[in-house]
C-alpha positions in Angstrom: -121.9 -19.8 39.8 -118.5 -21.2 39.1 -117.0 -18.3 41.1 -119.0 -19.2 44.1 -117.6 -22.7 44.0 -114.0 -21.5 44.1 -112.2 -22.9 47.1 -110.4 -20.7 49.5 -108.8 -22.3 52.6 -110.7 -25.6 52.2 -114.1 -23.8 51.8 -115.9 -22.5 48.8 -116.6 -18.8 48.3 -120.3 -19.6 48.9 -119.5 -21.2 52.3 -117.4 -18.1 53.3 -120.2 -15.8 52.3 -122.8 -17.8 54.2 -120.5 -18.1 57.2 -119.8 -14.3 57.3 -123.5 -13.6 56.7 -124.4 -15.9 59.6 -121.9 -14.2 61.9 -123.3 -10.8 61.0 -126.9 -12.0 61.4 -126.1 -13.5 64.8 -124.5 -10.3 66.0 -127.5 -8.2 64.9 -130.0 -10.7 66.5 -128.1 -10.8 69.8 -127.9 -7.0 69.9 -131.6 -6.7 69.1 -132.6 -9.2 71.7 -130.4 -7.4 74.3 -131.9 -4.0 73.3 -135.5 -5.3 73.5 -134.9 -7.1 76.9 -133.3 -4.0 78.4 -136.1 -1.7 77.1 -138.8 -4.0 78.3 -137.3 -4.4 81.8 -136.6 -0.7 82.0 -140.3 0.0 81.2 -141.4 -2.6 83.9 -138.9 -1.1 86.4 -140.5 2.4 86.0 -143.9 1.0 87.0 -142.8 -1.1 89.9 -141.2 -0.4 93.3 -139.1 -3.5 93.2 -135.4 -3.1 92.7 -135.0 -6.4 90.9 -135.9 -5.0 87.5 -133.3 -2.2 87.9 -130.6 -4.7 88.9 -131.4 -7.0 85.9 -131.2 -4.0 83.5 -127.8 -3.0 84.8 -126.5 -6.5 84.6 -127.7 -7.0 81.1 -126.2 -3.7 80.0 -122.8 -5.0 81.1 -122.9 -7.5 78.3 -119.8 -6.5 76.4 -120.0 -5.9 72.6 -116.7 -7.8 72.1 -118.2 -10.9 73.7 -121.2 -10.7 71.3 -118.7 -10.4 68.4 -116.8 -13.5 69.5 -120.0 -15.5 69.9 -121.3 -14.3 66.5 -118.0 -15.3 64.8 -118.3 -18.7 66.5 -121.7 -19.3 65.1 -120.4 -18.2 61.6 -117.5 -20.7 61.9 -119.9 -23.6 62.4 -120.8 -23.5 58.8 -117.2 -23.7 57.7 -114.9 -26.7 57.3 -111.9 -25.8 59.5 -108.9 -27.8 60.7 -109.2 -29.5 64.1 -106.5 -27.3 65.7 -108.3 -24.1 64.5 -111.6 -25.4 65.9 -109.9 -26.1 69.2 -108.4 -22.6 69.4 -111.8 -21.1 68.6 -113.5 -23.1 71.3 -110.8 -22.0 73.8 -111.3 -18.4 72.9 -115.1 -18.7 73.2 -114.8 -20.4 76.6 -112.5 -17.8 78.0 -114.6 -14.9 76.7 -117.8 -16.4 78.0 -116.4 -16.9 81.5 -115.0 -13.4 81.5 -118.5 -12.1 80.7 -119.9 -14.2 83.5 -117.4 -12.4 85.8 -118.5 -9.0 84.5 -122.2 -10.0 85.1 -121.2 -11.1 88.7 -119.4 -7.8 89.3 -122.3 -5.8 88.0 -124.8 -7.8 90.1 -122.7 -7.3 93.2 -122.2 -3.6 92.5 -125.9 -3.0 91.9 -127.1 -4.9 95.0 -124.5 -3.4 97.4 -124.9 0.1 96.0 -128.6 0.0 96.8 -128.0 -1.4 100.2 -125.3 1.3 100.8 -127.7 4.0 99.7 -130.3 2.9 102.1 -127.7 2.4 104.9 -126.0 5.8 104.3 -129.2 7.6 105.2 -129.7 5.8 108.5 -126.2 4.4 109.4 -123.2 5.8 107.4 -120.8 3.6 109.3 -122.6 0.4 108.2 -122.6 1.7 104.6 -118.8 2.1 104.6 -118.3 -1.4 106.1 -120.2 -2.9 103.1 -117.1 -2.0 101.0 -115.3 -4.9 102.6 -118.1 -7.2 101.6 -118.0 -5.9 98.0 -114.2 -6.5 97.9 -114.5 -10.1 99.1 -117.4 -10.8 96.7 -115.2 -9.6 93.8 -112.3 -11.8 94.9 -114.6 -14.9 95.1 -116.2 -14.2 91.7 -112.9 -13.7 89.9 -111.3 -16.7 91.7 -114.1 -19.0 90.7 -114.1 -17.8 87.1 -110.3 -18.2 86.9 -110.5 -21.8 88.1 -113.4 -22.5 85.7 -111.3 -21.2 82.8 -108.3 -23.2 83.7 -110.3 -26.3 84.2 -112.0 -25.9 80.8 -108.6 -25.4 79.2 -107.6 -28.9 80.4 -105.3 -27.6 83.2 -105.2 -29.7 86.4 -106.1 -27.2 89.0 -105.8 -29.6 92.0 -102.1 -28.8 92.6 -102.8 -25.2 91.9 -105.6 -25.1 94.5 -103.4 -26.8 97.0 -100.5 -24.4 96.4 -102.9 -21.4 96.7 -104.2 -22.8 99.9 -100.8 -23.0 101.4 -99.9 -19.5 100.0 -103.2 -18.2 101.3 -102.5 -19.4 104.8 -99.1 -17.7 104.7 -100.5 -14.4 103.5 -103.4 -14.6 106.1 -100.9 -15.1 108.9 -98.8 -12.1 107.6 -101.8 -9.8 107.5 -103.9 -11.3 110.2 -104.2 -8.0 112.0 -105.7 -6.2 108.9 -108.0 -9.2 108.2 -109.1 -9.2 111.8 -110.1 -5.5 111.6 -112.0 -6.1 108.3 -113.9 -9.1 109.7 -114.7 -7.2 112.9 -116.1 -4.3 110.8 -118.5 -6.8 109.2 -119.3 -8.1 112.8 -120.1 -4.5 113.8 -122.2 -4.0 110.7 -124.3 -7.1 111.5 -124.5 -7.1 115.3 -124.6 -3.3 115.7 -123.0 -3.0 119.2 -122.9 0.7 118.4 -123.7 3.0 115.5 -122.6 6.4 114.2 -123.8 9.0 116.6 -123.8 6.8 119.7 -121.9 7.8 122.8 -119.6 5.0 123.9 -117.1 4.4 126.7 -114.1 2.2 126.0 -111.9 1.8 129.2 -111.1 5.3 130.4 -111.9 6.9 127.0 -115.3 8.1 125.9 -116.8 10.0 123.0 -119.3 10.0 120.1 -118.9 7.6 117.2 -118.2 9.6 114.0 -117.3 6.9 111.5 -117.1 3.2 111.3 -114.6 2.2 108.6 -113.3 -1.0 107.3 -110.2 -1.1 109.6 -110.9 1.6 112.2 -113.6 3.4 114.0 -113.3 7.2 114.7 -114.7 8.6 118.0 -114.8 12.3 118.9 -114.0 12.8 122.6 -115.5 15.3 125.0 -112.3 17.4 124.6 -112.9 17.4 120.8 -110.0 15.1 120.2 -110.4 12.4 117.6 -109.8 8.9 118.9 -109.1 6.1 116.4 -109.7 2.5 117.5 -109.1 -0.6 115.5 -112.3 -2.5 114.9 -110.7 -5.7 116.4 -109.9 -3.8 119.6 -113.4 -2.5 120.0 -115.0 -5.9 119.4 -112.8 -7.5 122.0 -113.5 -4.8 124.6 -116.4 -4.1 127.0 -118.2 -1.0 125.6 
């Protein structure tokens, strides 16, 4: 018993054993809960036509093992007497890791939802399916931007000036690539309004042909002379078709 009361780094050996044991137990419990939830939802998904179960399964599967390790170590550290600066560092690490995991969940949710929409669209309208890539890109940018700001804010960094600076920089970048952004937004407009679809015969000015592909930046049209005509999406949206 005297050995267990030996002090190492301000904690007895017994406290270290309990802390490590609590961390290991936390890891096993979290992994077990994850496995049970995934298995249960997968079983439900097989019996239902709803896609929600499948999406939830894919999102939960994206829970990174490293995140579980960090959280488990945090639970184990709660039983120990640690210096304030060490506790502060541990909390920062846990905060950063947690928000990164939230970003991974957000990415997985976006991928799962859009992949299913793309699959359905690809069978009926391949052009619309390709335009969804733009939506996926913007969704990822929003997710990671929000997570980055949340991390900085929780680290005690004043993000007001940063947001203002990014706003000015964003305006400058937008002006520099406004042509590309215009095509991207117009591809989304074509996806939603459907002025034409793949397979439609269209006339644009003195050019005419069959729509073969509706991409993020351009639309490909096969003319009657078998030539491929490539129009920017912004050009098509602003013209009488």
